[in-house]
Backbone as a ProteinNet text record, in pm:
[ID]
protein_1_A
[PRIMARY]
XXXXXXXXXXXXXXXXXXXXXXXXXXXXXXXXXXXXXXXXXXXXXXXXXXXXXXXXXXXXXXXXXXXXXXXXX
[TERTIARY]
-328.1	-236.5	-128.3	-55.3	51.7	184.9	292.6	427.2	452.4	508.1	534.5	675.2	724.5	849.2	809.3	840.8	802	928.6	933.2	1047.3	996.5	1059.4	1022.5	1141.5	1115.3	1220.9	1204.2	1309.7	1306.7	1399.5	1357.4	1441.4	1496.4	1610.8	1673.8	1816.9	1866	1997	2103.8	2062	2160.5	2131	2228.8	2216.6	2110.9	2089.1	1991.4	1850.5	1815.5	1685.1	1675.2	1785.7	1787.3	1762.9	1827.1	1809.6	1666.5	1606.4	1467.8	1374.2	1400.3	1317.1	1328.8	1450.6	1470.7	1403.7	1415.2	1353.1	1201.6	1146.9	1003	956.5	1027	988.6	999.9	1107.8	1130.4	1033	969.6	874.8	740.9	714.7	589.5	592.1	480.3	473.9	464.3	531.9	528.9	648.4	733.6	852.1	956.2	998.8	1100.4	1239.8	1250.9	1380.6	1360.5	1459	1457.4	1600.8	1619.4	1753.7	1744.7	1852.3	1858.3	1972.4	1943.9	2046	2070.5	2179.1	2206.9	2234.8	2293.3	2327.6	2201.7	2102.1	1977.3	1868.2	1897.5	1802.8	1673.8	1689.8	1574.2	1573.3	1453.8	1432	1352.8	1404.4	1337.8	1292.4	1163.3	1103.9	1040.6	1066.3	1003.9	926.4	799.7	719.3	571.5	494.6	349.2	309.7	308.2	283.6	174.7	117.9	19.9	96.9	99	178.7	130.9	0.5	-55.1	-11.1	-18.4	21.3	171.3	251	396.2	434.8	379.7	412.5	364.6	247.3	193	286.8	340.4	431.5	566.6	615.7	744	735.3	619.8	603.2	611.7	595.2	613.3	761.6	849.6	994.5	1056.7	1019.1	1079.3	987.2	1014.9	935.6	952.3	838.7	840	755.2	812.4	739.2	739.5	626.3	615.1	660.5	766	821.8	756.7	768.4	708.6	657.5	557.4	507.5	491.5	548.3	538	570.9	568.5	602.4	754.8	803.2	948.8	1005.4	1118.6	1179.5	1288.5
-1984.7	-1881.9	-1946.8	-1863	-1913.2	-1851.5	-1912	-1864.9	-1730.4	-1634.9	-1500	-1455.1	-1357.7	-1288.9	-1148.4	-1112.4	-984.8	-905.4	-782.5	-695.4	-578.9	-559.6	-453.9	-362.3	-233.3	-138.4	-104	-129.2	-105.7	9.4	90	199.4	159.2	90.7	53.6	105.2	130.1	192.2	99.2	-11.2	-96.6	-244.5	-327.3	-471.2	-532.7	-474	-528.8	-523.8	-413	-400	-494	-509.2	-600.3	-743.6	-782.7	-917.6	-941.1	-840.7	-853.1	-868	-791.5	-800	-937.8	-989.5	-1121.8	-1230.1	-1219.6	-1316.7	-1312.8	-1191.9	-1175.4	-1238.2	-1210.7	-1262	-1414.4	-1467.5	-1612.3	-1689.1	-1620.7	-1687.9	-1715	-1649.5	-1671.1	-1807.2	-1876.9	-2005.6	-1980.9	-2062.8	-2049.7	-1977.1	-1918	-1847.9	-1951.2	-1944.7	-2037.5	-1977.4	-1846.7	-1780.5	-1632.7	-1574.4	-1431.3	-1380.8	-1265.1	-1207.1	-1055.4	-996.3	-852	-794.9	-687.3	-610.3	-485.1	-485.4	-374.4	-244	-253.5	-133.2	-55.5	-129	-64.5	-72.5	-139.6	-158.2	-223.1	-331	-404.1	-546	-591.7	-726.2	-801.7	-914.9	-997.2	-1127	-1156.5	-1276	-1357.8	-1488.5	-1578.9	-1683.3	-1701	-1803.1	-1774.7	-1858	-1849.3	-1785.5	-1651.7	-1579.5	-1474.4	-1430.6	-1322.4	-1190.3	-1115.9	-993	-889.1	-875.7	-771.7	-791.9	-914.6	-942.9	-919.6	-963.1	-946.8	-798.2	-717.9	-574.6	-506.9	-544.9	-486.1	-510.1	-633.2	-664.3	-595.4	-584.5	-517.8	-368.2	-309.3	-165.5	-132.6	-232.3	-210.8	-195.4	-252	-244.6	-121.2	-95	15.2	53.1	167.9	212.7	111.6	64.8	-39.6	2.9	-8.1	17.9	-107.5	-137.2	-250.3	-203.2	-265.4	-224.3	-302.2	-435.4	-517.9	-649	-703	-837.2	-903.7	-1021	-1091.4	-1238.4	-1307.1	-1449	-1463.3	-1563	-1581.8	-1624.1	-1566.3	-1598.4	-1699.6
-1351.5	-1398.8	-1485.5	-1553.8	-1638.9	-1597.8	-1641.6	-1608.6	-1676.1	-1600.4	-1650.3	-1611.3	-1685.6	-1649.3	-1607.4	-1484.6	-1427	-1395.9	-1443.4	-1414.3	-1330.4	-1214.3	-1120.6	-1097.8	-1085.1	-1051.2	-904	-826.5	-683.2	-646.7	-551.5	-501.3	-365.2	-364.3	-238.3	-236.9	-115.5	-100.9	-45.1	14.9	79.9	55.6	90.4	69.9	160.9	276.8	369.8	309.8	247.4	182.9	63.6	-10.6	-125	-78.2	30.6	84.4	130.4	193.8	238.4	118.5	13.1	-107.2	-170.9	-182.2	-240.9	-154.8	-23.8	66.1	51	40.1	22.2	-107.7	-216.4	-348	-350.9	-297.9	-301.7	-212.5	-118.4	-30.1	-99.1	-210.9	-284.6	-353.7	-347.9	-417.1	-567.5	-643.6	-788.7	-847.5	-764.2	-813.8	-856	-981.8	-1032	-1022.3	-1050.6	-1037.1	-1009.2	-942.7	-912.6	-919.3	-982	-989.9	-978	-927.4	-907.9	-990	-1062	-1132.6	-1048.2	-970.9	-879.6	-953.2	-1071.8	-1148.2	-1187.4	-1238.1	-1280.7	-1175.3	-1062.9	-952.8	-1001.1	-1078.2	-1129	-1074.1	-1040.1	-990.9	-1096.7	-1140.8	-1241.9	-1176.7	-1192.1	-1133	-1244.4	-1246	-1342	-1263.9	-1302.7	-1237.3	-1247.7	-1181.3	-1179	-1046.2	-1042.8	-917.8	-936.2	-824.2	-825.6	-814.6	-923.1	-930.7	-830.7	-815.9	-728.8	-584.5	-536.3	-398	-380.1	-478.8	-470	-463.8	-552.6	-555.9	-428.3	-381.2	-258.4	-140.3	-129.4	-19.4	-36.6	-160.7	-183	-153.8	-177.9	-151.9	-3.4	82.4	226.5	260.7	176.2	199.1	135.1	7.4	-66	-182.3	-243.2	-357.6	-471	-525.8	-628.5	-747.5	-868.1	-991.7	-1076.5	-1136.4	-1228.6	-1366	-1418.9	-1548.5	-1662.3	-1659.4	-1764	-1707.3	-1777	-1751	-1885.8	-1901.3	-2028.8	-2012.9	-2123.3	-2118.6	-2113.2	-2040	-2031.8	-2166	-2202.1	-2332.5	-2317.6
[MASK]
+++++++++++++++++++++++++++++++++++++++++++++++++++++++++++++++++++++++++

């Protein structure tokens, strides 16, 4: 696989869910960085990860939509 920038839109209401999502994402091997934009409720992940597995696990925590996948700029 190759390094990608993945942007996900998450529907979470509190910091506890945000922390669980970040912990889940950071536990994947190949993740180089992860950041959350609370205003737009978007999670940005950069790294060499399996998107399908990541989204599947995040959907167990909260509603998750895949916004974009592309090469990191």
